[in-house]
C-alpha positions, 0 to 999 in steps of 0.5 A: 500500500505504501508503494501505491502512494509513493511518487517514485513508484508512479515516476517509474511506471510512467517512465516505463509506459513512455518507453513503449508508447505505441505498444502500450497505446495499442494494448490499451485500445484492445482492452478498452474496445472490449468494455466498449463493445460490452457497454454498446451492445448491452445498451442496445439490447436495453434500448430495444427492451425499452422501445418495445415496452413503450410501443405496447405500454397500453396493452397487456404483454401476455395478450392475444387477439382472435377472430373468425375466418372461413373454413378450409376443410369440410367437416360434420356435413359442412362444406369448405369455405363456410364463413364462421361468425363469433358469438357473444356466448363464445366468451363465456365458454372460452373463459370457462374452459381455459383457466389461464385466461384472465380477461376476455373482451368481445369487441365490435367495430364500425370501420377498419375491417368492419365496413365503412367508418361512421359519420360523426357530426357536431354542429357544422363539423363532421368526419368519418371515424371508427366506432368500437363497441366495447365492454369495460373489461377491455381496459384491463387488456388495453389501458385507455388513458382518459383526460381528467374529468372524463371516464370510460364505458362502465357496467351501467352503460352496458346494462342500460345500453346508454347512448354515451361515447368516449372520443379520441383527442384528435376527434376533439380537435376536429369537432370542437373549437379550441377551449371547448370542453367536450365532456357532457356535450352531444355528437351525432353518430350515424344520425343518433345522438350520443353524450360524450363522457370522456376523451382518451389520450392516444398511446401507440401500440394499442392494436388497431386503435388511433387517436380519432376512435370513438368507443360506445357500450357494446350493448348500444353498438348492438342496437345501433347497427343491429349486430345481435350476438355477433362479435368481430373479435376477442381481445384476450389477456392470459395470466402473467405466468401462463404460456400464452402460446398454449393459450392461443392453441387452446382458444383455437381448439375451443372455438373449433369445438363450439363452431363445429370446425375440423380440429386440423383446420388452421384457417378457420380462425385467425390470431395475433399473439402479442405475448409470443412476439413480446417473448421473442423480442425479449429472447432476442434482447437477452441473447444480444446481452449475453453475446455482448458479455461473451464478446466483451469478456473475450476482447477484454481478456485478449487485451489484458493478456497483451498488457501482460506481454508488454509487462514481460517485455518491460521486465526484461528491458528493466533487468538491470534496474530491478536488479539494482533495486533488489541489491539496494534492499527492495523486498520481493513483495515490493518488486511484485507490487510495482509490476502489479500496480502498473498492470492494474493501472493500465487495465483501469485506465483502459476500462474507464476510457472504454466505459466513457466512450460506450456511454457517449455512444449510447447517449448519442444513439438515444438522442437520435432515436428519441421521439422516433417511430422506431421501437427503440428508446433510452439505451442504457446499462445498469450501473452495477453491470458497469461496475461489475465489468470494471471490477472484472477487468481489475481482477484480470489485470491483477491476475495477468500481472502476476506473471511478469511480477513473478518474473521480476521477483525471480531476477537475482541482483548478480545476474542483472549486473552480469547482463550489463 
């Protein structure tokens, strides 16, 4: 420890480094490149995680969507090409037969793939907007952020089939003047008056929805468009610990059973498994993080070995100096510590520079991708991970420094003087 704060020790270290500037510089670059790669790739993986979570922050990660299509195989007397129609009662059957389903929301829509959008009028302003018929449980699957003073559809709206609606923030700007409070006002949806009970904020990634969509009670939608018990599709959220891929298979199997479809018919029902996609992205991100760790450690190790080689050369070049030091009374521990300090110093400096460059790169990438539509945001590496990598470098630098240190200790004063 005394050597660490000895001015002469550091003068010797810097003198040794200055004699091999190019060689030392190249070695330092090799070491810092390893931790730079680790920081950059780990940060990139974290940015992907954050971006995907932001993109789908309003939707349950373990969710999927299911809808009906046409059969591709004859079955039970039915011909190929039979059009399947989902029913409201299917939701109860699915929930009862599949214990892993936490929430299920039957949904209908006027617009998107449900026909032409609805004509919405307020005063002299009008526009065509998608209108969704929903149950309150839908917000358990896809969160709807409502502006202060408003609300979403509730159970009483469903029971009484109230003519109430929740409009989007863009709908508000197109139908209302600046400063006008829309909640409590009335608009005409396909010639039927609805009272506005809320305005929803738009959050990307919520499925097919946009910032101009209008939501009305499912029961009201059924009366307005005479849909009866027909359902356009189901939004389903599984429990967090459930296998969402298996839930998807179970949903299809149950729907095939209900609607008498060949169990091997893969075209009768369509699904979009957000949970599976999220799992794949998380798997890719974890793989990228692991790859960055492997590449980073391998590169750091290669660089640290180079430091060891440089110190071995340095020890050989300083044979006389070390021999004189021993002759003047330096103990083996002091000689060993001198070499180890130099090894750790070079490793530590390389690590700090590499971390700084990696952090600067991530900050630049974060600034360039901020606010973009690409699902990527805030690429960072947790501080404990960075400190852990730096600690590993110091440990490796110490271990690799033991080789030239032991070589220095083994030099006998008489042999050193004889070489000269």
